[in-house]
N, C-alpha and C positions, 0 to 999 in steps of 0.2 A: 475572466474565465478563459479567454482565448490564449492568453499567455501560458496557462497551465497546460492546455491541450497542445500548444506548440512545443513546450518543454518535453512533454511526454512523448510526442511524435519524434522529436529529434533524438531523444535518449533511446527510444525503441530502435530507430534506425541504426544508431551507432552501436547499440548492443547486438544488432544482427550483423552489421558490416565488420566490426572489429575482429571477431573470431574467424570469419571467412577470409579476411585479408591476411591473418596470421597463418591460417592453414594454406592459403595460396602461396604466400611467401616461402614457407617451408617446402611445399611440393615443387614449386619451380625454382627453388634455391636462390631466391632473391636476397636473402639475408646473408651477410658474409660469414663464412665458417660452416654453413650448413652442409656444403658438399663433402666436408671431411667427416661428417657424422654418419653412423650406420643408419639403415632404414628404420630400425626399431627405435633408435634414439631420436630420429627426426620425428616420428610419430608421436612418441611420448612428450617430447619438448613442445611440439606444436599444440597438442591437446592440452597440456598443462598451461601453456601461455594463453590459449583460447579461453580456458575456464577462468584464469586470472583476470583476463581483460573484461569478461562479462561481469565478474564480481566488482571490478573497479568502476565500471559504468554504473552498476546499481548503487554502489556506495556514493558516487558522485551525485546521482539523482536524489538520493535520500538527503544528502547535505544541502542540495539546492532547495528541496522541498521544506526542510527545517528552517532555512534562512528566510524563507518567504514570509512577508508580513501580510496579516489579513487586511483586506480593504475596509471592511466594516465589522462592527461588533455583531455577533449572532443575536438575532431577535427571536423571542418565542412566537409561536403561531398564535395569531389573535383569536381565532375561533376556540382553540384549546384553552387559552387563557380565560376567555369569557366563560366557558363551560366549567372550568375548575373554580373560578370565583362564585359562580352560581351554585355549585354543589356544596361549597363550604358555607355559604350564607343561608342555605336552605335549613329550615327548622326541622328538628327531629320530632316526629309526633308519636312514634311507636317506642314502647319500652319492652325489653326482654326480661321475662320473669323466670327465675331458676326455681324448679321444684326439687323435691327430694330424689326423684328418679333420674335426674340429670337431663331431662328434656326441657327445652326452652319453649315457653308459650308467649305469644305476642298478645298483649292486652290492648 
């Protein structure tokens, strides 16, 4: 269980840090060629790449979750199972009688 929580925490941090790093890189012109772009082009490119990075992280997390193998087979709740078996084995003592008016009477 702690492995799942660790994967979720790491993925959440990357999902937060990747777009911020992309926006930072475009704002401070860390990436090559950014200085030659207009201000509006920088804003559009950084926003587009930030959204793409979040979607890639989400897709990666989904792939990791789907590849994860269950540690044990799911088991039914023993109390629910006992109550269900008892209700199935319970004899039915009442009969429903249909009369001509459509009302059911219990005999």
